[in-house]
N, C-alpha and C positions, 0 to 999 in steps of 0.2 A: 504494500500500500504506500502510495506517495504521501509523505507527511507535509504539513503546512510550510515548513521552512524550505523544503526542496521545491515545493510548488511555486513559492514566491521567486526563488532563484531561477527556476526554469521559465517562468513567465517573462522575466526580463530578457532572456535570450531568445525564446521561441517567438515572442511577439504575437503574430497572427498567421493564419493559414497553415499551421503546423499539422492540423488534424488530417488533412489530405495526404501529407507525407507519411504520417503514421499508417493510414489506410494502405498506401502503396507498399510500405515496408511489410505490413502484415500479408498482403497479397503475394509479394515476392517470396516470403517465407512459407507460403501456403497455410496461413492460419485463418480459418474461417469459423463461422458459427456452426452450431450443431446441424443447422439446415443446409449448410454448404454455401451460405451467402457471406458477403463481406460485412464486417462490423460497421454499424452506422456511426455517424459523427457524434450523435447524442451519447451513445454508449461509451465511446472513447473519451468524451468529455467527462462523463460520470466517473470513469476509472481515474482520470487525471485529478478530479476534484475529490476523490475518496468516497464517493457514494456507492460505487461498485468495486469489486476486486477481480482482477484478471491478470495473471502473471505474464502471459504472452503479450498483452497490450502494454503493460507497464514496461516490459523489456523493449518493445518497439518505441515507446515514448522516450526512454532513456537513450536509445540509439539515435533517434532524430535529434535529441538535445545535444548529444556528443558531436554529431555532424555539424550542427549549427555553431557550437563552440569552436570547433576546428576551423570552420569557415571564417568566423569572426577573428580568430587569432591570425589566420593567414592574411586577412585584409589589414589588420593592424601592422603586421610586419612590412607589407608592401607600402602602406602609408608612411611608416617611419623611414623606409629607404628613400622614398620620393621627397619627403619633407626635410630630411637631414642633408640633402645634397646642397653644396654651396651654390648660390646663384651667381651666374656670370654676368658681369656688367657689359654694356655695349662696347666699351673700349677694349675689354678683354676678348670679345668675339672678333674684333677687327684685326687683332694681332696675328 
């Protein structure tokens, strides 16, 4: 079960439209309901908010969270590389 502290941290990173990615990850791992259908967005949201418990969905949520964290850290590395380069002045370019 995802506790409140983890949920707050995850919301900061996941922002919005993360449920679709969780659905895709579940489909890729062939995790479906007992009827053989995909889990709907409401049920995934209930698992995230602690109203329902499902280990497979929680695992998929954490995987999507980890992917987003990696994406954010890669962006930060690129941003630092670009912003830490010294700027060339016009007179330096003409030399």
